[in-house]
N, C-alpha and C positions, 0 to 999 in steps of 0.2 A: 587386824590385818586382813581378815576375810572380807571385811567391809571394803577395803581398798581394792581388792581384786575384783569384787563384784561391780564396782563403779567403772563403767566403760569410758566415761568422759575424760578421765585423767590417764588412761592407758595410752602411752605414746606409740606403742608398737602397732596398734590398730590404725592410728592416724598416719603413721609412716607407710603402712600397707596401702592405705587409701591414696596417698600421694604418689606412690610409685606407679609408673605406667609401663605396661608390657604389651607386646603384640598378642599374647594369649588372652588378656582381658578384652582386647578389642575384638578378637575373633569370637570369643565366648559370649560377648554382649554384656559382660560384667561392668564395663566402663560406663554404660548407660545408667547404672544404678548408683553411681557415686553421688555424693552430696553436691559437689560442684556442678556436675552436669544437670542434676535435677533442679538445682537452684537457678541455673541459667537456661532452663528449658524454654521459657517464654521468649527470651532473647533469641535463642537458636531458631525457634519456630518463626519469629518475626523475620529473621535473616533469610530463612528458606522461602518464606512467602514473598519477600522483596526480590529474591533471585528469580522466582517464577514470574513475577510481574515484569521484571526487566527483560527476561527472555521473551515473554509474550509481546512486550512492547517493541522489541527489536524485530521480531518476526512480522508484526503488523506493519512496521515502518518499511521493511524490505518489500513486502507485498505491495505497499502503496507506491514505492519507487518503481517497481516493475510495471505496475499498472499505468503510472504516469508516463513512463518511457514508451509503452505500447500506444497510449493515446496520442502522444506527441508524434509518433511515426504515422499513425492513422491520419492526423490532421495534415501533416506534410503531403501524404499521398492524396488526400481529398482536395487539398489546395491545388496541387498539380493537375488533378483531374478537372477541377473547376475551371482553371485557366485554359486548358486544352479545349474543353467544351465551349467555353465562351468564345475563343478564337474561331472555332469551327462554325458557331452560329453567326458570327460577324462575317465570315467568308461566304456562307450560304445566303445571307440576306443582301448581298450586293446585287445591284440591278442586273449586271451582266450574268451572274449565276442564276438569278431568278428566271431571266429570259431563256437561258440554256435548259433549265429544268422544265419550263413550260413547253419548249419545243420538243424535248426528249419524250415527255409523257403525252404529247399531242392533246393538250387541253383545249385548244381552240381559242386561247386568249390572245389579244393583240395589245401591243404597247401603245400607250396613250402618248401622242406626240405633242398635244397641246399642254402648255403649262397650267398649273392649277389656278383657279380664279379665286380671288378674295371676296367674300361676301361682307357687305357693310350694312349694318342695320341702322335705319334712320328712325329717329323718334318722332312720333306723330302726336 
């Protein structure tokens, strides 16, 4: 009989004690020493690692979306600036505008009234 009491494997009161869950065990940290938790520790660590990776991936994706939105707004702004600059250059390069700018700054240039002549090269 002393042999049966010494054998812990067949003592059901210890197994029932390990299976019961209480808030006190959770606060004390005793729950982490149970066989089921120790047995599943690799799986738990894997799940924690995957959770960290998912959180990091989500944060990275959100940063990329924010950066993409900022770049798209910059492209729209630069496109508008390009169009306005192009139209301003077209306006300034008109013959009448050039004539007014030459007269305003008194450059002493005169308008050529003769049409341009076409040069033809003859083969000798």
